[in-house]
C-alpha positions in Angstrom: 124.0 124.1 113.8 122.9 122.8 110.4 125.4 120.8 108.3 124.9 120.4 104.5 126.8 118.3 101.9 126.8 120.0 98.5 128.5 120.0 95.1 130.2 122.9 93.5 130.9 123.1 89.8 134.5 123.6 88.9 136.5 123.6 85.6 137.3 119.9 86.2 133.8 118.9 87.2 131.7 118.8 90.4 133.5 118.8 93.7 131.8 117.7 96.9 132.0 119.9 100.0 130.6 120.0 103.6 129.3 123.3 104.9 127.3 124.8 107.7 124.3 127.0 107.1 124.9 130.6 108.1 122.4 132.9 109.7 121.8 134.4 106.3 121.0 131.0 104.9 124.2 130.7 102.9 126.7 127.8 103.0 130.1 128.1 104.6 132.7 125.6 103.4 134.0 124.4 106.8 137.1 122.7 105.4 138.4 125.8 103.6 137.2 128.1 106.5 139.1 126.1 109.1 142.2 126.1 106.9 141.8 129.9 106.6 141.9 130.2 110.4 145.2 128.4 110.5 146.8 130.9 108.1 149.8 132.6 109.6 150.3 129.9 112.2 151.4 127.0 109.9 152.6 126.8 106.3 149.7 127.1 103.8 150.1 123.5 102.5 150.1 122.2 106.1 146.9 124.2 106.8 145.1 122.4 104.0 146.4 119.0 105.1 145.3 119.6 108.7 141.9 120.8 107.6 141.5 117.8 105.3 142.3 115.5 108.2 140.1 117.1 110.8 137.1 118.4 108.7 137.1 116.6 105.4 134.4 116.8 102.8 132.8 113.7 104.2 130.4 114.3 107.0 130.6 110.7 108.3 134.4 111.0 108.7 134.0 114.5 110.2 131.7 113.1 112.8 134.1 110.3 113.6 136.8 112.8 114.3 134.8 113.7 117.5 135.6 116.7 119.7 138.6 117.8 117.7 136.5 118.2 114.6 133.7 119.9 116.5 136.2 122.5 117.8 137.6 123.0 114.3 134.0 123.6 113.0 133.3 126.1 115.7 136.5 128.0 114.8 135.5 127.9 111.1 132.1 129.2 112.1 133.7 132.5 113.0 133.8 133.2 109.3 130.1 132.9 108.7 129.7 136.7 108.3 132.4 136.9 105.6 131.3 138.4 102.3 130.1 136.0 99.5 133.2 136.7 97.4 135.6 135.9 100.3 138.4 133.5 99.6 140.3 131.2 101.9 144.1 131.7 102.4 144.6 129.0 99.7 142.3 130.9 97.3 139.2 128.7 97.5 135.7 130.2 97.9 134.4 130.3 101.5 130.7 131.0 101.1 128.1 130.0 98.6 124.4 130.8 98.1 122.1 127.8 97.9 121.3 128.5 94.2 125.0 128.3 93.3 125.3 124.7 94.5 123.5 121.3 94.4 122.5 120.0 97.8 123.2 116.3 98.3 122.0 114.1 101.2 123.9 115.2 104.3 125.4 111.7 104.3 125.4 110.5 100.7 126.8 107.1 101.6 126.3 106.5 105.3 128.1 103.5 106.9 124.8 101.8 107.5 121.0 102.6 107.1 118.4 101.2 109.4 114.7 102.1 109.6 112.3 101.6 112.5 108.6 101.6 112.9 108.3 103.5 116.2 105.0 105.4 115.8 102.0 103.4 117.0 99.4 105.2 115.0 101.2 104.3 111.7 101.4 100.7 112.7 97.8 100.6 113.7 96.7 102.2 110.4 99.0 99.8 108.4 97.7 96.7 110.1 94.0 97.6 110.4 94.4 97.8 114.1 96.1 94.4 114.5 99.3 95.6 116.1 101.4 92.5 117.0 102.2 92.2 120.8 105.9 92.0 119.9 105.8 95.5 118.5 105.3 96.9 122.0 108.3 95.0 123.3 111.0 96.5 121.0 111.5 99.1 118.3 111.4 96.8 115.3 113.5 97.7 112.3 115.0 96.6 109.0 118.3 97.3 107.4 118.3 99.2 104.1 120.9 99.9 101.4 123.2 102.8 102.4 124.3 103.0 98.7 120.8 104.0 97.5 120.7 107.4 99.3 119.9 110.6 97.5 119.1 114.2 98.6 116.6 116.9 98.2 115.9 117.8 94.6 116.7 114.3 93.2 114.0 112.7 91.0 112.3 109.6 92.4 111.8 107.1 89.6 108.4 105.4 89.4 109.0 101.9 87.9 106.9 100.8 85.0 103.7 99.2 86.2 104.1 100.6 89.8 100.8 102.1 90.9 101.5 102.5 94.6 104.9 104.2 94.9 104.5 105.8 98.3 106.2 108.4 100.5 106.9 108.0 104.2 107.1 111.1 106.5 109.9 110.4 108.9 112.9 111.9 110.8 116.2 110.1 111.0 118.8 109.9 113.8 122.4 110.2 112.9 125.0 108.6 115.1 128.0 110.8 116.1 129.9 108.6 118.5 130.5 104.9 118.3 128.9 102.6 120.9 127.9 99.1 121.6 125.3 98.0 124.3 124.4 101.6 124.9 122.0 102.1 127.9 119.1 104.4 127.2 120.3 107.0 129.7 123.6 107.3 127.7 122.0 107.3 124.2 122.0 111.1 123.8 125.8 111.2 124.0 126.0 109.1 120.8 123.7 111.2 118.7 125.1 113.8 116.3 121.8 115.1 115.0 118.7 114.6 112.9 117.5 114.9 109.4 114.3 114.4 107.3 113.9 111.0 105.8 111.6 109.8 103.0 111.6 106.0 103.0 110.1 105.6 99.5 108.1 102.3 99.2 106.4 100.4 96.4 103.6 98.9 98.4 102.6 95.9 96.1 106.2 94.6 96.0 106.8 95.3 99.7 103.8 93.3 100.9 104.4 90.5 98.4 107.9 90.1 99.8 106.9 90.3 103.4 104.2 87.6 102.9 107.1 85.4 101.8 108.6 85.7 105.3 111.4 88.2 104.6 111.8 91.7 103.4 111.1 94.4 102.8 113.7 94.4 100.0 112.9 95.5 96.4 109.7 97.1 97.7 111.9 99.7 99.4 115.6 99.4 98.5 116.1 100.6 94.9 118.6 103.3 93.8 117.3 106.7 94.9 114.6 105.4 97.2 116.2 106.5 100.5 116.0 110.2 100.6 117.7 112.3 103.3 118.0 116.0 103.9 118.2 118.8 103.3 120.4 119.2 106.4 121.8 117.4 109.4 120.6 119.5 112.4 122.8 118.9 115.5 121.2 117.4 118.6 121.9 120.5 120.7 119.6 122.5 118.3 116.7 120.0 117.9 115.0 117.6 120.2 112.4 115.1 118.7 110.8 114.8 122.2 109.4 118.3 121.7 106.3 118.7 119.6 107.7 119.5 116.1 105.1 119.5 113.4 105.6 117.1 110.5 103.8 117.8 107.2 103.7 116.0 103.8 102.5 117.9 100.7 101.9 116.2 97.3 101.6 118.6 94.3 101.1 121.4 96.8 98.3 119.8 98.7 98.7 118.8 102.4 98.2 115.0 102.6 99.8 114.2 106.0 100.3 116.0 109.3 101.7 114.7 112.6 104.1 115.5 115.4 107.5 114.1 116.5 106.3 113.7 120.1 103.7 111.2 119.1 106.4 108.5 118.9 105.9 105.4 121.0 109.5 104.0 121.3 111.7 106.9 122.3 114.9 107.8 120.4 116.9 106.7 123.4 115.2 103.3 123.4 115.8 103.0 119.7 119.6 103.7 119.9 119.9 101.4 122.9 118.1 98.5 121.3 119.9 98.8 118.0 123.3 98.8 119.7 122.7 95.5 121.5 125.7 93.3 120.7 126.3 95.4 117.6 128.4 98.6 117.3 126.8 101.7 116.0 129.3 103.9 114.2 129.6 107.6 113.4 127.5 108.5 110.4 125.1 105.6 110.8 121.5 106.6 109.9 118.5 105.3 111.8 115.0 106.2 110.6 112.6 106.6 113.5 109.6 105.4 111.4 106.6 107.0 109.7 104.4 109.3 111.8 100.8 108.4 112.1 98.9 109.2 108.8 102.3 109.9 107.3 102.0 107.8 104.1 99.7 107.3 101.2 99.1 103.7 102.4 97.2 105.1 105.3 95.2 107.5 103.1 94.3 105.2 100.3 96.0 107.3 97.6 99.5 107.6 96.2 101.6 110.3 94.4 101.7 110.0 90.7 104.5 110.7 88.1 104.9 114.4 87.9 104.0 115.1 91.5 106.3 117.1 93.7 106.4 115.4 97.2 107.5 117.7 100.0 108.2 116.5 103.5 108.6 119.3 106.0 109.6 118.9 109.7 109.7 122.0 111.9 113.3 122.8 112.6 114.7 120.3 110.1 113.6 121.8 106.8 111.9 120.7 103.7 112.9 117.6 101.7 111.4 117.9 98.2 111.5 115.4 95.4 109.5 114.9 92.2 108.1 111.5 91.2 109.1 110.9 87.5 108.1 108.1 85.2 110.7 105.5 84.3 
């Protein structure tokens, strides 16, 4: 199943909704669809209240509602074959085409954002072969700003004077069930799904900060530099341990190519390590790290203002954003 968060224009302004992608590629509003399935069994106003509680237009909260929300979504999915002009029992539109809405990040404001460096080839390339021994002991990571997330189609602003604003070809893990001190063999039960992640990085600033003994900070975390999407694909439909092709295109030219199964620290190891003495919560986003040769840093060239940067991972979709001058 593929979840999407999107905005619909209404007479009072844009309204955020959560949908699932139908077999035809359209978006079913799961909140209104579930309310529709309750029609005739409860009062109409109660149907909306129940739907708002179980499957709200906030994917992090929906995930936190656990099995009850999953059952509600599966019931709503029975309406995926409804015609495009179908309305819910309360009169709202059930299904939209992609071109009628604006896709947002699946989790526009996740509870937390962490990013690992779990692909050995990327670390080798980035350190000129001098991989620290500690890197092999644990999936190292940093904590980013969950308020700086944007989705596919959003412009990525190139600051004045920045010559090395880079992309990073990654997938991200989304937590679906809370857990602390999770053993690796239990990690799968805590994962809701996966999405494409572009960890935008300004390399001069990043390395300047890290030479100071902390960071990365402003080299990575500025508004709009954590890009997620286009969908959240559930864990029962996509497994990163399988060889899924990862591709980055800049201005239509393939710059990077890799595979999800080249990861060194497994997803289970990542989830287990990050949960040590620290609770992971539904909606938390964890980047697995950049695949080998998955950034301009490793290639010695960087996207320029005006370039469209597309990150595509087989089974997860295409995350497309244009670099624009400040």
